[in-house]
LUMKEMI-467367 format. One record per residue (C-alpha): residue number from 1; residue in one letter; z negated, x negated, y negated. Coordinates in pm, whole numbers, always signed. Example, Ala and Ser with C-alpha at 12.3 -4.5 7.8 and 13.67 -1.06 7.14 Angstrom:
2
+------+------+--------+--------+--------+
! resi ! resn !      Z !      X !      Y !
+------+------+--------+--------+--------+
!    1 !    A !   -780 !  -1230 !   +450 !
!    2 !    S !   -714 !  -1367 !   +106 !
+------+------+--------+--------+--------+
***
This chain:
135
+------+------+--------+--------+--------+
! resi ! resn !      Z !      X !      Y !
+------+------+--------+--------+--------+
!    1 !    T !  +1866 !   +568 !  -1036 !
!    2 !    D !  +1599 !   +446 !  -1291 !
!    3 !    F !  +1257 !   +514 !  -1098 !
!    4 !    L !  +1139 !   +318 !   -772 !
!    5 !    V !   +871 !   +381 !   -542 !
!    6 !    I !   +717 !    +95 !   -368 !
!    7 !    D !   +503 !   +254 !    -98 !
!    8 !    V !   +238 !    +13 !   +125 !
!    9 !    H !   +157 !   +230 !   +441 !
!   10 !    G !   -224 !   +214 !   +576 !
!   11 !    G !   -382 !   +201 !   +915 !
!   12 !    G !   -653 !     +0 !   +854 !
!   13 !    F !   -468 !   -334 !   +837 !
!   14 !    I !   -458 !   -293 !  +1226 !
!   15 !    A !   -222 !    -32 !  +1282 !
!   16 !    Q !    +94 !   +215 !  +1128 !
!   17 !    S !   +404 !    +68 !  +1000 !
!   18 !    S !   +684 !   +203 !   +742 !
!   19 !    L !   +841 !   +404 !  +1048 !
!   20 !    S !   +497 !   +598 !  +1060 !
!   21 !    H !   +528 !   +721 !   +733 !
!   22 !    E !   +904 !   +773 !   +670 !
!   23 !    P !   +926 !  +1151 !   +752 !
!   24 !    Y !   +685 !  +1237 !   +471 !
!   25 !    L !   +860 !   +922 !   +254 !
!   26 !    R !  +1175 !  +1093 !   +307 !
!   27 !    R !  +1093 !  +1405 !   +170 !
!   28 !    F !   +918 !  +1251 !   -116 !
!   29 !    S !  +1261 !  +1069 !   -231 !
!   30 !    D !  +1449 !  +1377 !   -184 !
!   31 !    S !  +1215 !  +1579 !   -405 !
!   32 !    A !  +1154 !  +1333 !   -626 !
!   33 !    G !  +1537 !  +1233 !   -684 !
!   34 !    C !  +1436 !   +852 !   -609 !
!   35 !    T !  +1445 !   +548 !   -407 !
!   36 !    V !  +1126 !   +470 !   -192 !
!   37 !    V !  +1077 !   +154 !     +0 !
!   38 !    C !   +798 !   +100 !   +192 !
!   39 !    I !   +687 !   -228 !   +269 !
!   40 !    D !   +591 !   -367 !   +656 !
!   41 !    Y !   +336 !   -619 !   +659 !
!   42 !    T !   +184 !   -824 !   +949 !
!   43 !    L !   -104 !   -677 !  +1092 !
!   44 !    A !   -411 !   -825 !  +1220 !
!   45 !    P !   -553 !  -1001 !  +1428 !
!   46 !    L !   -190 !  -1177 !  +1417 !
!   47 !    A !   -256 !  -1274 !  +1026 !
!   48 !    V !   -564 !  -1295 !   +816 !
!   49 !    W !   -607 !  -1203 !   +438 !
!   50 !    P !   -459 !  -1283 !   +198 !
!   51 !    T !   -119 !  -1313 !   +433 !
!   52 !    Q !    -76 !   -923 !   +363 !
!   53 !    L !   -109 !   -925 !    +34 !
!   54 !    H !   +144 !  -1218 !    -40 !
!   55 !    Q !   +404 !  -1036 !   +189 !
!   56 !    C !   +344 !   -720 !    -30 !
!   57 !    I !   +416 !   -951 !   -385 !
!   58 !    Y !   +713 !  -1099 !   -208 !
!   59 !    A !   +877 !   -758 !    -87 !
!   60 !    V !   +816 !   -651 !   -441 !
!   61 !    A !   +993 !   -951 !   -589 !
!   62 !    W !  +1265 !   -884 !   -348 !
!   63 !    A !  +1285 !   -544 !   -468 !
!   64 !    F !  +1338 !   -675 !   -822 !
!   65 !    E !  +1599 !   -951 !   -723 !
!   66 !    N !  +1793 !   -709 !   -513 !
!   67 !    K !  +1765 !   -374 !   -721 !
!   68 !    E !  +2111 !   -309 !   -704 !
!   69 !    Q !  +2164 !   -292 !   -344 !
!   70 !    L !  +1883 !    -52 !   -356 !
!   71 !    G !  +2066 !   +165 !   -649 !
!   72 !    W !  +1774 !   +107 !   -863 !
!   73 !    T !  +1835 !    +21 !  -1199 !
!   74 !    G !  +1473 !   -212 !  -1238 !
!   75 !    K !  +1380 !    -25 !  -1528 !
!   76 !    H !  +1072 !   +195 !  -1366 !
!   77 !    Y !   +855 !   +130 !  -1060 !
!   78 !    S !   +543 !   +266 !   -920 !
!   79 !    L !   +341 !   +160 !   -639 !
!   80 !    A !   +168 !   +344 !   -378 !
!   81 !    G !    -34 !   +333 !    -75 !
!   82 !    D !   -285 !   +515 !   +140 !
!   83 !    S !   -602 !   +370 !   +309 !
!   84 !    A !   -508 !     -5 !   +347 !
!   85 !    G !   -233 !    +21 !   +195 !
!   86 !    G !   -405 !   +157 !   -128 !
!   87 !    N !   -615 !   -188 !   -123 !
!   88 !    L !   -299 !   -378 !   -110 !
!   89 !    A !   -108 !   -187 !   -388 !
!   90 !    C !   -451 !   -196 !   -605 !
!   91 !    S !   -451 !   -589 !   -493 !
!   92 !    M !   -109 !   -647 !   -621 !
!   93 !    V !   -179 !   -496 !   -953 !
!   94 !    I !   -484 !   -713 !   -994 !
!   95 !    E !   -257 !  -1043 !   -893 !
!   96 !    F !    +45 !   -938 !  -1111 !
!   97 !    I !   -214 !   -906 !  -1430 !
!   98 !    R !   -344 !  -1251 !  -1311 !
!   99 !    L !    +15 !  -1391 !  -1301 !
!  100 !    G !   +154 !  -1197 !  -1611 !
!  101 !    A !   +410 !  -1023 !  -1359 !
!  102 !    I !   +579 !   -675 !  -1463 !
!  103 !    L !   +344 !   -412 !  -1383 !
!  104 !    P !   +415 !    -65 !  -1221 !
!  105 !    E !   +406 !   +233 !  -1435 !
!  106 !    S !   +189 !   +392 !  -1203 !
!  107 !    L !    -80 !   +346 !   -919 !
!  108 !    V !    -88 !   +616 !   -695 !
!  109 !    L !   -396 !   +551 !   -435 !
!  110 !    M !   -431 !   +803 !   -160 !
!  111 !    Y !   -753 !   +750 !     +8 !
!  112 !    P !   -792 !   +386 !    -68 !
!  113 !    A !   -979 !   +120 !   +115 !
!  114 !    L !  -1165 !    -30 !   -185 !
!  115 !    Y !  -1480 !    -68 !    -90 !
!  116 !    L !  -1490 !   -288 !   +198 !
!  117 !    H !  -1839 !   -416 !   +191 !
!  118 !    L !  -2116 !   -358 !   +507 !
!  119 !    S !  -2383 !   -209 !   +345 !
!  120 !    P !  -2643 !   +110 !   +395 !
!  121 !    S !  -2486 !   +424 !   +253 !
!  122 !    P !  -2590 !   +792 !   +352 !
!  123 !    S !  -2267 !   +818 !   +544 !
!  124 !    R !  -2298 !   +548 !   +754 !
!  125 !    C !  -2657 !   +599 !   +831 !
!  126 !    L !  -2586 !   +935 !   +926 !
!  127 !    S !  -2290 !   +789 !  +1155 !
!  128 !    V !  -2547 !   +564 !  +1308 !
!  129 !    R !  -2787 !   +817 !  +1371 !
!  130 !    R !  -2527 !  +1034 !  +1553 !
!  131 !    A !  -2373 !   +772 !  +1759 !
!  132 !    H !  -2759 !   +695 !  +1890 !
!  133 !    A !  -2793 !  +1060 !  +1984 !
!  134 !    F !  -2500 !  +1010 !  +2223 !
!  135 !    E !  -2695 !   +735 !  +2415 !
+------+------+--------+--------+--------+
***
């Protein structure tokens, strides 16, 4: 196939794996008619940032080096990720731009964890207020 989707699983950097995402990724692969690869990375606290990002970049490089094994021509690829995986997919694109590497044709982010600063927001304030109501 000409197209490869490289997915990075979510789980808040502390949970989940490619196995937890396999059922819907298989359905997606079948319906889209393309190869899908899901990257597993070392979860926190066993690894600290940017270990996960480096592992994901290495996995993309591996896919390019092993495209025949994947049944992929190497022509087109897309990065996808949910939650923490969306963060890693976005971070990879930023790093690929910095390195001058081949960029994906698309970036599919599903509820990505992109704003990781601790700051007051309406939803956080409501959460704290509700949490105190249960004390």
